[in-house]
C-alpha positions as CSV (number, residue, x, y, z in Angstrom):
1,M,-49.7,234.1,192.2
2,D,-49.9,230.8,193.9
3,N,-49.0,227.7,191.9
4,L,-52.6,226.2,191.9
5,T,-53.8,229.4,190.2
6,H,-51.0,229.3,187.7
7,T,-51.9,225.7,186.9
8,L,-55.5,226.5,186.4
9,I,-54.8,229.5,184.2
10,G,-52.5,227.3,182.1
11,L,-55.2,224.7,181.9
12,V,-57.8,227.1,180.7
13,A,-55.5,228.6,178.2
14,G,-54.4,225.2,176.8
15,E,-58.1,224.1,176.5
16,A,-59.1,227.4,174.8
17,V,-56.2,227.1,172.3
18,S,-56.9,223.5,171.6
19,R,-60.6,224.1,170.9
20,S,-60.1,227.3,168.9
21,T,-57.4,226.1,166.4
22,R,-57.7,223.7,163.5
23,V,-56.1,220.3,163.7
24,D,-53.2,219.7,161.2
25,P,-54.4,216.7,159.0
26,A,-50.8,215.7,158.6
27,G,-49.8,216.2,162.2
28,L,-50.9,215.0,165.7
29,P,-54.1,213.3,166.4
30,A,-56.7,215.7,167.8
31,Q,-56.6,214.2,171.4
32,T,-52.8,214.0,171.5
33,R,-52.6,217.5,170.3
34,R,-55.1,218.6,173.1
35,T,-53.3,216.7,175.8
36,T,-50.0,218.2,174.7
37,L,-51.4,221.7,174.7
38,L,-52.9,221.2,178.3
39,A,-49.6,219.9,179.5
40,I,-47.6,222.8,178.0
41,G,-50.1,225.3,179.6
42,M,-49.9,223.7,183.1
43,I,-46.2,223.1,183.1
44,G,-45.3,226.3,181.4
45,G,-47.6,228.2,183.7
46,N,-45.4,227.1,186.6
47,L,-41.9,226.8,185.1
48,P,-40.6,230.2,186.1
49,D,-41.1,229.1,189.7
50,S,-38.3,226.6,189.1
51,D,-36.1,229.2,190.8
52,L,-37.5,227.8,194.1
53,L,-35.1,224.9,193.6
54,W,-32.2,227.0,194.4
55,S,-33.8,230.0,196.2
56,M,-34.9,227.6,199.0
57,S,-31.9,225.2,198.7
58,T,-30.1,226.8,201.6
59,S,-32.0,226.0,204.7
60,G,-33.0,229.0,206.7
61,D,-31.5,231.5,204.2
62,K,-34.5,233.9,203.9
63,L,-32.4,236.5,201.9
64,G,-31.6,233.9,199.3
65,Y,-35.3,233.2,198.9
66,L,-36.3,236.9,198.7
67,L,-33.6,237.8,196.2
68,E,-33.6,234.7,194.0
69,H,-37.3,233.8,193.9
70,R,-38.9,235.8,191.1
71,G,-35.3,236.4,190.0
72,Y,-33.8,235.4,186.6
73,T,-36.5,233.1,185.6
74,H,-39.1,235.8,186.1
75,T,-37.6,238.0,183.3
76,L,-38.4,238.3,179.6
77,L,-35.1,236.8,178.8
78,G,-35.3,234.0,181.3
79,C,-38.9,233.2,180.2
80,A,-37.7,232.9,176.6
81,A,-35.1,230.4,177.6
82,L,-37.5,228.4,179.6
83,A,-40.0,228.3,176.7
84,A,-37.3,227.1,174.4
85,L,-36.5,224.2,176.9
86,L,-40.2,223.4,177.3
87,Y,-40.7,223.3,173.6
88,A,-37.6,221.1,173.0
89,A,-38.7,218.7,175.9
90,T,-42.2,218.5,174.3
91,L,-40.8,217.4,170.9
92,A,-38.5,214.9,172.6
93,W,-41.5,213.5,174.5
94,L,-43.6,213.3,171.3
95,Q,-40.8,211.5,169.5
96,L,-40.4,209.1,172.4
97,R,-44.1,208.3,172.0
98,K,-43.6,208.0,168.3
99,Q,-45.9,210.9,167.5
100,R,-44.9,213.2,164.6
101,P,-46.2,216.8,164.8
102,G,-46.7,218.5,161.5
103,G,-45.4,221.9,160.6
104,R,-48.5,223.7,161.9
105,D,-48.3,221.7,165.1
106,R,-44.7,222.7,165.7
107,W,-45.5,226.4,165.2
108,L,-48.5,226.2,167.5
109,L,-46.6,224.2,170.2
110,G,-43.7,226.6,170.1
111,L,-45.7,229.7,170.3
112,F,-48.0,228.3,173.0
113,A,-45.0,227.4,175.2
114,L,-43.8,230.9,175.0
115,F,-47.2,232.3,175.8
116,A,-47.7,229.9,178.7
117,V,-44.4,230.9,180.4
118,L,-45.0,234.6,179.8
119,L,-48.5,234.3,181.2
120,H,-46.9,233.3,184.6
121,L,-44.7,236.3,184.5
122,G,-47.7,238.6,183.6
123,M,-49.8,237.2,186.5
124,D,-47.0,237.6,189.0
125,A,-46.6,241.2,187.9
126,L,-50.1,242.0,189.1
127,N,-49.5,241.8,192.8
128,S,-47.6,243.8,195.3
129,Y,-44.6,241.4,195.6
130,G,-43.2,242.6,192.4
131,V,-41.0,241.5,189.4
132,H,-38.1,242.9,187.5
133,P,-38.9,241.6,184.0
134,F,-36.3,243.7,182.0
135,W,-33.1,242.3,183.4
136,P,-30.3,242.8,182.3
137,W,-31.2,246.1,180.8
138,N,-33.3,247.4,183.6
139,N,-33.0,246.0,187.2
140,H,-35.7,247.9,188.8
141,W,-38.8,246.3,190.5
142,Y,-42.2,246.7,189.0
143,Y,-45.5,246.2,190.9
144,G,-49.0,245.8,189.7
145,D,-50.9,246.2,193.0
146,V,-53.9,244.6,191.3
147,L,-54.3,241.1,192.8
148,F,-53.8,239.4,196.1
149,I,-51.3,236.6,195.7
150,V,-54.1,234.0,196.0
151,E,-57.3,234.8,194.1
152,P,-60.0,232.1,194.3
153,L,-62.1,233.8,191.6
154,Y,-59.7,232.3,189.0
155,W,-60.4,228.9,190.5
156,I,-64.1,229.5,190.2
157,A,-63.6,230.7,186.6
158,A,-62.3,227.1,185.7
159,A,-65.7,225.6,186.6
160,P,-67.0,225.3,183.1
161,L,-64.2,222.9,182.3
162,V,-65.1,220.2,185.0
163,F,-67.0,218.0,182.4
164,L,-64.4,218.6,179.7
165,M,-61.9,216.6,181.6
166,R,-61.6,213.0,180.1
167,S,-60.9,211.1,183.3
168,T,-63.0,210.8,186.4
169,A,-59.9,211.6,188.5
170,A,-59.4,214.9,186.7
171,R,-63.1,215.8,187.1
172,V,-63.0,215.1,190.8
173,L,-59.7,217.1,191.3
174,L,-61.2,220.1,189.5
175,A,-64.4,219.8,191.5
176,L,-62.3,219.7,194.7
177,V,-60.5,222.8,193.7
178,L,-63.9,224.5,193.3
179,F,-65.0,223.4,196.7
180,I,-61.8,224.6,198.3
181,A,-62.1,227.9,196.6
182,S,-65.7,228.4,197.7
183,T,-64.8,227.4,201.3
184,A,-61.9,229.7,201.4
185,I,-63.9,232.7,200.3
186,L,-66.6,232.0,202.9
187,V,-63.9,231.7,205.6
188,V,-62.2,234.9,204.7
189,H,-65.4,236.8,204.6
190,G,-66.8,235.4,207.8
191,F,-69.5,233.1,206.2
192,D,-71.5,236.3,205.5
193,W,-74.8,235.2,203.8
194,R,-73.9,237.3,200.7
195,W,-70.9,235.1,200.0
196,W,-72.9,231.9,199.8
197,S,-73.6,232.9,196.3
198,I,-70.0,231.8,195.3
199,P,-70.6,228.1,195.8
200,L,-73.8,228.5,193.9
201,L,-72.1,230.3,191.1
202,A,-69.4,227.5,190.9
203,W,-72.1,224.9,190.6
204,L,-74.1,226.8,187.9
205,L,-70.9,227.4,185.9
206,A,-70.0,223.6,186.1
207,M,-73.6,222.8,184.9
208,L,-73.4,225.4,182.1
209,G,-70.1,223.9,180.9
210,R,-71.7,220.4,180.9
211,R,-74.4,221.8,178.4
212,L,-72.1,223.7,176.3
213,Q,-69.9,222.5,173.4
214,P,-66.2,222.4,174.3
215,W,-65.2,225.7,172.5
216,P,-67.9,227.8,174.2
217,A,-67.2,226.2,177.5
218,S,-63.5,227.0,177.4
219,A,-64.2,230.5,176.1
220,T,-66.5,231.1,179.0
221,S,-63.6,230.3,181.4
222,V,-61.2,232.6,179.5
223,A,-63.8,235.4,179.6
224,L,-64.4,235.0,183.3
225,M,-60.7,235.2,184.1
226,A,-60.3,238.2,181.9
227,L,-63.3,239.9,183.6
228,A,-61.9,239.1,187.0
229,T,-58.6,240.7,186.1
230,L,-60.2,243.7,184.5
231,G,-62.5,244.2,187.5
232,F,-59.5,244.2,189.9
233,A,-57.4,246.4,187.6
234,M,-60.2,249.1,187.4
235,A,-60.8,248.9,191.2
236,S,-57.0,249.2,191.9
237,S,-57.0,252.4,189.7
238,V,-59.9,253.9,191.8
239,A,-58.2,252.8,195.0
240,S,-54.9,254.4,194.0
241,R,-56.7,257.7,193.4
242,R,-58.5,257.5,196.7
243,V,-55.3,256.8,198.6
244,E,-53.5,259.6,196.9
245,A,-56.3,262.0,197.9
246,A,-56.3,260.8,201.5
247,G,-52.5,261.0,201.6
248,R,-52.7,264.8,201.1
249,E,-54.0,265.1,204.7
250,P,-52.1,266.5,206.6
251,A,-50.4,268.9,204.4
252,G,-46.6,269.0,204.1
253,Y,-45.9,265.3,203.4
254,Q,-44.6,264.0,200.1
255,T,-45.9,260.6,199.0
256,I,-43.1,258.1,198.1
257,D,-45.2,255.1,197.2
258,Q,-48.4,253.3,198.0
259,V,-48.7,249.6,198.3
260,L,-52.1,248.1,197.5
261,S,-53.5,244.6,198.1
262,P,-57.1,243.6,197.7
263,S,-59.0,241.1,199.8
264,P,-59.6,237.8,198.0
265,A,-62.7,237.9,195.7
266,Q,-63.4,241.4,196.9
267,P,-62.2,244.3,194.6
268,F,-63.8,246.9,196.9
269,C,-61.6,246.2,200.0
270,W,-58.0,247.0,199.9
271,D,-55.1,246.9,202.5
272,V,-53.0,250.0,202.1
273,L,-49.5,251.0,203.0
274,L,-48.7,254.7,202.3
275,L,-45.1,255.7,202.4
276,Q,-44.4,259.4,202.9
277,R,-41.7,261.8,203.9
278,R,-41.4,265.3,205.2
279,G,-37.7,266.5,205.3
280,D,-35.7,263.8,207.1
281,E,-38.9,262.2,208.5
282,Y,-40.1,259.0,207.1
283,V,-43.7,257.7,207.7
284,A,-45.3,254.4,206.7
285,R,-49.1,254.5,207.3
286,R,-51.2,251.3,207.4
287,G,-54.9,251.3,206.8
288,Q,-57.9,249.9,204.9
289,L,-59.8,251.3,202.0
290,N,-63.4,250.6,201.4
291,L,-64.5,251.7,198.0
292,I,-68.2,251.3,198.9
293,A,-70.2,251.8,202.0
294,A,-71.0,248.2,202.7
295,P,-70.2,245.5,203.5
296,E,-67.4,246.2,206.1
297,C,-64.0,245.2,204.9
298,R,-62.2,242.4,206.7
299,S,-58.3,242.5,206.5
300,I,-56.5,239.3,205.9
301,L,-53.1,240.9,206.5
302,A,-53.9,242.1,210.1
303,G,-51.6,241.0,212.9
304,V,-49.3,242.4,215.5
305,G,-45.9,242.5,214.0
306,T,-42.4,243.7,214.9
307,A,-42.7,247.3,213.6
308,P,-43.4,249.8,216.4
309,M,-46.7,251.1,215.1
310,T,-48.4,254.0,216.8
311,P,-52.1,255.0,216.5
312,D,-52.8,257.1,213.5
313,L,-55.1,259.9,214.6
314,Q,-55.9,261.1,211.1
315,Q,-59.7,261.0,210.5
316,A,-61.1,258.6,208.0
317,S,-61.7,260.2,204.6
318,H,-62.3,259.0,201.0
319,G,-63.2,255.6,202.5
320,M,-59.7,255.3,204.0
321,R,-59.4,254.2,207.6
322,W,-55.9,254.5,209.0
323,E,-55.0,251.9,211.6
324,G,-51.4,252.9,212.5
325,R,-48.1,254.5,211.5
326,F,-44.4,253.8,211.7
327,T,-42.2,256.9,212.0
328,T,-38.4,257.3,212.0
329,S,-35.7,259.5,210.5
330,L,-34.4,258.7,207.0
331,S,-30.8,259.2,208.2
332,R,-31.3,256.5,210.9
333,L,-33.0,254.2,208.3
334,A,-30.3,254.7,205.9
335,A,-27.6,254.0,208.4
336,L,-29.3,250.8,209.5
337,A,-29.8,249.7,205.9
338,D,-26.1,250.1,205.1
339,A,-25.0,248.4,208.3
340,S,-24.1,244.9,206.9
341,C,-24.2,242.6,204.0
342,A,-27.6,241.2,205.2
343,T,-29.3,244.6,205.6
344,R,-28.0,245.8,202.2
345,A,-29.3,242.6,200.6
346,L,-32.7,243.1,202.3
347,M,-32.9,246.6,200.9
348,Q,-32.7,245.1,197.4
349,F,-36.1,243.7,198.1
350,A,-37.9,245.8,200.8
351,R,-40.5,248.1,199.4
352,A,-41.8,249.4,202.7
353,P,-38.9,249.3,205.0
354,F,-39.1,249.8,208.8
355,A,-36.6,249.5,211.7
356,A,-37.4,248.4,215.3
357,E,-35.2,248.3,218.4
358,T,-35.7,244.9,220.2
359,P,-33.9,243.3,223.1
360,Q,-31.7,241.4,220.6
361,G,-30.8,244.6,218.8
362,W,-32.1,246.5,215.8
363,V,-34.3,244.7,213.3
364,L,-34.8,245.8,209.7
365,G,-37.8,244.6,207.8
366,D,-40.5,245.1,205.2
367,L,-43.9,246.2,206.4
368,R,-45.6,244.2,203.5
369,F,-44.8,241.0,205.4
370,D,-44.6,242.1,209.0
371,R,-47.5,240.2,210.6
372,E,-45.9,238.4,213.5
373,K,-43.5,239.2,216.4
374,G,-39.9,238.2,215.9
375,L,-37.8,237.7,212.8
376,G,-40.3,237.0,210.0
377,M,-40.0,236.3,206.4
378,A,-38.6,239.7,205.4
379,E,-36.8,240.8,208.6
380,V,-33.2,240.6,209.6
381,L,-31.1,241.4,212.8
382,V,-28.8,244.3,212.1
383,A,-25.3,243.0,212.8
384,P,-22.1,245.0,212.9
385,R,-20.5,245.7,209.5
386,G,-18.3,242.9,208.4
387,A,-19.8,240.3,210.8
388,A,-20.9,238.1,207.9
389,D,-19.9,237.2,204.5
390,C,-21.8,238.6,201.5
391,P,-23.2,235.5,199.7
392,H,-25.9,237.2,197.7
393,H,-25.0,239.2,194.6
394,A,-28.4,239.7,193.0
395,P,-28.4,242.7,190.6
396,W,-31.8,244.0,191.6
397,I,-32.0,247.8,192.4
398,G,-33.7,248.2,195.8
399,P,-37.2,249.9,195.6
400,R,-36.0,252.6,198.1
401,A,-32.5,252.9,196.9
402,E,-32.8,256.6,196.1
403,L,-34.6,257.4,199.4
404,L,-31.9,255.7,201.5
405,Q,-28.9,257.3,199.7
406,R,-26.6,259.1,202.2
């Protein structure tokens, strides 16, 4: 998820815990306790992304970013270490401010620090980018395929907290987030009249939070976020079954994987990549799935990329409309994937690999992020073996490792 969403989820979690637990009479004052929990929620909700400090430290090194971001800090072991650091920093800050937490406060702050950091990992696990949480015992990638990486409905769900914020600046910032979320949803869906209900909903939720007591207001935000997650999870399950059924046509192909990504605020519209094989033939089919008849789905991942896609003549079925396909032989793909350090490193990340012959040479990439001509975020030029050093030594097992074994 994006960092704004992580921040808002941490804010809602901190507010809910603050309002639903008893104050320790021998511990922190109520307001100090609440502020501390909010800070832990927002900081802990972003702390695993501290790996960006080194994954982006080498300018232009896209492989470093792909392999190190969502790396060690996005594992259960890494999250536990980060939570311990956050807890220690919290106690040090309170001591500096001459605040003495009681025994109950210490337990609450420690457990919530762990929860806040793990909440980040859990949310990141729900999209198609993937995480590998069980390192060092299991280095495989896991994908939720439930949420798009930016989901404005979580922003809208924070609306009941607007008037719980103490300062005017905090209220204005949260209101601005709601405005941006509403505008983004309207833009993505072409300002269709049906989507104008979203700004109205945000305003009504803010007014509801103003009338409610703090605990019901925070509980409302938690419930809305939980309902959004459940709704997308149920839709993802239905979408997966629809794609599986559509993938049986034509016969003779074996499904390797399906990559699902919903449109923002729209659990009925899904961008789909279906990976299949037939003997030595490898096929990656791209399309859109509409779980209901209307409205028409609008893809936010559309674009002319590097992969040589050809029209997919397969008829639409089960709500699935195929837009194009990439085809090559597995032997060629495996040879290119093993051509150099860079290609082998990319294959530790690429979930939907493709290869394209360009005037500069062969390009290897990942169809999940192929939305522009040229070398994009997850594309490398295939260089001769030994032409470069091997600076990346990440332990992650490539998503298509078994498929590309020779």
